C-alpha positions as CSV (number, residue, x, y, z in Angstrom):
1,X,-0.9,-8.5,20.9
2,X,2.3,-8.5,18.8
3,X,2.3,-6.8,15.4
4,X,2.9,-10.0,13.4
5,X,-0.2,-11.5,15.0
6,X,-2.4,-8.4,14.8
7,X,-2.1,-7.7,11.1
8,X,-3.3,-11.1,9.9
9,X,-6.1,-11.0,12.5
10,X,-7.2,-7.6,11.4
11,X,-7.3,-8.8,7.8
12,X,-9.4,-11.8,8.9
13,X,-11.9,-9.5,10.7
14,X,-12.2,-7.5,7.5
15,X,-12.7,-10.7,5.5
16,X,-15.4,-11.9,7.9
17,X,-17.3,-8.6,7.5
18,X,-17.0,-8.7,3.7
19,X,-18.2,-12.3,3.6
20,X,-21.3,-11.5,5.7
21,X,-22.1,-8.6,3.5
22,X,-21.8,-10.7,0.4
23,X,-24.1,-13.4,1.9
24,X,-26.6,-10.7,2.9
25,X,-26.5,-9.3,-0.6
26,X,-27.1,-12.7,-2.1
27,X,-30.1,-13.5,0.1
28,X,-31.6,-10.1,-0.6
29,X,-31.2,-10.8,-4.4
30,X,-33.1,-14.1,-3.8
31,X,-35.9,-12.2,-2.1
32,X,-36.2,-9.9,-5.1
33,X,-36.2,-12.8,-7.5
34,X,-38.8,-14.7,-5.6
35,X,-41.0,-11.6,-5.7
36,X,-40.5,-11.1,-9.4
37,X,-41.3,-14.7,-10.0
38,X,-44.6,-14.2,-8.2
39,X,-45.6,-10.9,-9.8
40,X,-44.4,-11.8,-13.3
41,X,-45.6,-15.4,-13.0
42,X,-42.1,-16.6,-14.0
43,X,-41.7,-20.2,-13.1
44,X,-38.2,-20.4,-14.4
45,X,-37.1,-17.6,-12.1
46,X,-38.8,-19.3,-9.2
47,X,-36.9,-22.5,-9.9
48,X,-33.6,-20.5,-10.1
49,X,-34.2,-19.2,-6.6
50,X,-34.8,-22.7,-5.3
51,X,-31.7,-24.0,-7.0
52,X,-29.5,-21.1,-5.9
53,X,-29.9,-21.9,-2.2
54,X,-26.8,-24.2,-2.3
55,X,-24.6,-21.1,-2.7
56,X,-26.1,-19.6,0.5
57,X,-25.4,-22.8,2.4
58,X,-21.8,-22.9,1.2
59,X,-21.3,-19.3,2.3
60,X,-22.7,-20.1,5.7
61,X,-20.2,-23.0,6.1
62,X,-17.3,-20.9,5.0
63,X,-18.1,-18.1,7.4
64,X,-18.6,-20.6,10.3
65,X,-15.2,-22.1,9.5
66,X,-13.5,-18.8,9.5
67,X,-15.1,-17.8,12.8
68,X,-14.1,-21.0,14.5
69,X,-10.5,-20.7,13.2
70,X,-10.3,-17.2,14.5
71,X,-11.6,-18.2,17.9
72,X,-9.2,-21.0,18.2
73,X,-6.0,-19.4,16.8
74,X,-6.5,-15.8,17.7
75,X,-8.2,-16.1,21.1
76,X,-9.9,-12.7,20.7
77,X,-11.1,-10.6,23.6
78,X,-13.5,-7.8,24.3
79,X,-15.1,-6.2,21.2
80,X,-13.3,-8.5,18.8
81,X,-14.8,-11.5,20.6
82,X,-18.3,-9.9,20.5
83,X,-17.8,-9.3,16.8
84,X,-17.2,-12.9,16.0
85,X,-20.0,-14.1,18.4
86,X,-22.4,-11.7,16.6
87,X,-21.2,-12.9,13.2
88,X,-21.9,-16.5,14.1
89,X,-25.4,-15.6,15.0
90,X,-26.0,-13.3,12.1
91,X,-24.9,-15.9,9.5
92,X,-27.4,-18.4,11.0
93,X,-30.2,-15.9,10.5
94,X,-29.0,-15.0,7.0
95,X,-29.1,-18.7,6.1
96,X,-32.6,-19.0,7.4
97,X,-33.6,-15.9,5.3
98,X,-32.2,-17.7,2.3
99,X,-34.3,-20.7,3.2
100,X,-37.4,-18.5,3.4
101,X,-36.6,-17.0,0.0
102,X,-36.7,-20.6,-1.3
103,X,-40.0,-21.1,0.4
104,X,-41.3,-18.0,-1.4
105,X,-40.0,-19.3,-4.7
106,X,-41.9,-22.6,-4.1
107,X,-45.1,-20.7,-3.4
108,X,-44.6,-18.5,-6.4
109,X,-44.1,-21.6,-8.5
110,X,-47.4,-23.0,-7.2
111,X,-49.2,-19.7,-8.0
112,X,-47.7,-19.2,-11.5
113,X,-50.5,-21.1,-13.3
114,X,-53.3,-19.6,-11.2
115,X,-55.1,-16.2,-11.5
116,X,-53.7,-14.0,-8.8
117,X,-55.9,-12.9,-5.9
118,X,-56.4,-9.2,-5.3
119,X,-54.3,-9.4,-2.2
120,X,-51.2,-10.2,-4.3
121,X,-50.9,-6.5,-5.2
122,X,-50.0,-5.8,-1.5
123,X,-47.1,-8.2,-1.4
124,X,-44.5,-6.0,-3.3
125,X,-44.8,-3.2,-0.8
126,X,-44.5,-5.7,2.1
127,X,-41.4,-7.3,0.4
128,X,-39.8,-3.8,-0.2
129,X,-40.2,-2.9,3.5
130,X,-38.6,-6.2,4.5
131,X,-35.7,-5.7,2.1
132,X,-35.1,-2.2,3.5
133,X,-35.0,-3.7,7.0
134,X,-32.4,-6.2,5.9
135,X,-30.3,-3.6,4.2
136,X,-30.5,-1.3,7.2
137,X,-29.6,-4.1,9.6
138,X,-26.5,-5.0,7.5
139,X,-25.5,-1.4,7.2
140,X,-25.8,-1.1,11.0
141,X,-23.6,-4.1,11.4
142,X,-20.9,-2.7,9.1
143,X,-21.0,0.8,10.7
144,X,-21.7,-0.5,14.2
145,X,-24.7,1.8,14.3
146,X,-26.9,0.7,17.2
147,X,-29.4,3.5,16.6
148,X,-30.0,2.2,13.0
149,X,-30.4,-1.3,14.4
150,X,-33.1,0.0,16.8
151,X,-35.0,1.5,13.8
152,X,-35.0,-2.0,12.2
153,X,-36.5,-3.4,15.4
154,X,-39.2,-0.7,15.4
155,X,-40.1,-1.4,11.7
156,X,-41.2,-4.9,12.5
157,X,-44.6,-3.8,13.8
158,X,-45.6,-2.5,10.4
159,X,-44.7,-5.9,8.8
160,X,-46.9,-7.6,11.3
161,X,-49.8,-5.3,10.5
162,X,-49.3,-5.9,6.7
163,X,-49.5,-9.7,7.3
164,X,-52.8,-9.3,9.3
165,X,-54.3,-7.2,6.5
166,X,-53.3,-9.6,3.7
167,X,-54.6,-12.5,5.8
168,X,-58.0,-10.8,6.2
169,X,-58.2,-9.9,2.5
170,X,-57.4,-13.4,1.4
171,X,-59.8,-15.0,3.9
172,X,-62.6,-12.8,2.5
173,X,-61.8,-14.0,-1.0
174,X,-61.8,-17.6,0.1
175,X,-65.1,-17.2,1.9
176,X,-66.6,-15.5,-1.2
177,X,-65.5,-18.4,-3.5
178,X,-64.3,-21.8,-2.3
179,X,-62.4,-22.2,-5.5
180,X,-59.9,-19.6,-4.2
181,X,-58.9,-21.7,-1.2
182,X,-55.8,-23.4,-2.6
183,X,-54.2,-20.2,-4.1
184,X,-55.4,-18.3,-1.0
185,X,-53.5,-20.6,1.3
186,X,-50.3,-20.2,-0.9
187,X,-50.7,-16.5,-0.9
188,X,-51.0,-16.4,2.9
189,X,-48.0,-18.6,3.3
190,X,-46.0,-16.3,0.9
191,X,-46.9,-13.3,3.1
192,X,-46.1,-15.3,6.3
193,X,-42.6,-16.1,4.8
194,X,-42.1,-12.3,4.4
195,X,-43.1,-11.8,8.0
196,X,-40.6,-14.4,9.2
197,X,-37.9,-12.8,7.0
198,X,-38.5,-9.6,9.0
199,X,-38.2,-11.5,12.3
200,X,-34.8,-13.0,11.3
201,X,-33.8,-9.5,10.2
202,X,-34.6,-8.2,13.6
203,X,-32.4,-11.0,15.0
204,X,-29.6,-9.5,13.0
205,X,-30.4,-6.0,14.4
206,X,-30.3,-7.4,17.9
207,X,-26.9,-8.8,17.3
208,X,-25.7,-5.3,16.2
209,X,-27.0,-3.9,19.5
210,X,-25.1,-6.6,21.3
211,X,-21.9,-5.9,19.3
212,X,-22.0,-2.2,20.0
213,X,-23.3,-2.1,23.6
214,X,-22.4,-5.6,24.9
215,X,-26.1,-5.8,25.8
216,X,-28.3,-8.8,24.9
217,X,-31.7,-7.4,23.9
218,X,-33.1,-10.7,22.6
219,X,-36.6,-11.6,23.8
220,X,-37.1,-8.1,25.1
221,X,-39.1,-7.0,22.1
222,X,-42.6,-8.3,21.3
223,X,-42.4,-10.0,18.0
């Protein structure tokens, strides 16, 4: 590739990486805000998470456009092609994570006027673990660290266990008092959204493995 073509392409690759990191940081902030909305019973914060989803969607479109332009104009090969292919998949999962943060905001909004169930105290730890997974997956993407990506995949089992425990705790409270059913369902859905966040984060980690090794490990893990 001639120098006058390589330099703009190299800049585009850096820009693509930066845009994905910015989008990842934004959805992580939305996760944090949806959790604060639930814990602090802050309906205004919950609404702000819901309304902020437009920015996530706009970032997805911008990244998609850049990827397509690079594929058409630069015709990348080998590792550069894998990088762009991985970016296209990662941005889809980040957008879905943003949607789930909105779902969490909606559940928080529904729970703001209700007394919290005891199981709610377990949600911050679960959310913190999911956020760490997301940060590690994005760090692995930036540094092309497939070993770190593997640790993200391994961490998913603990999130699944946390979901099961919260489900059992909420179910016990609903059985004890039928008045707890509506808020119990919302609490379970909130925890389920966190579990799905972890699954989409694992998708990002799988793309890192693909980027580094050229190996597709999707559907080879039990999630």
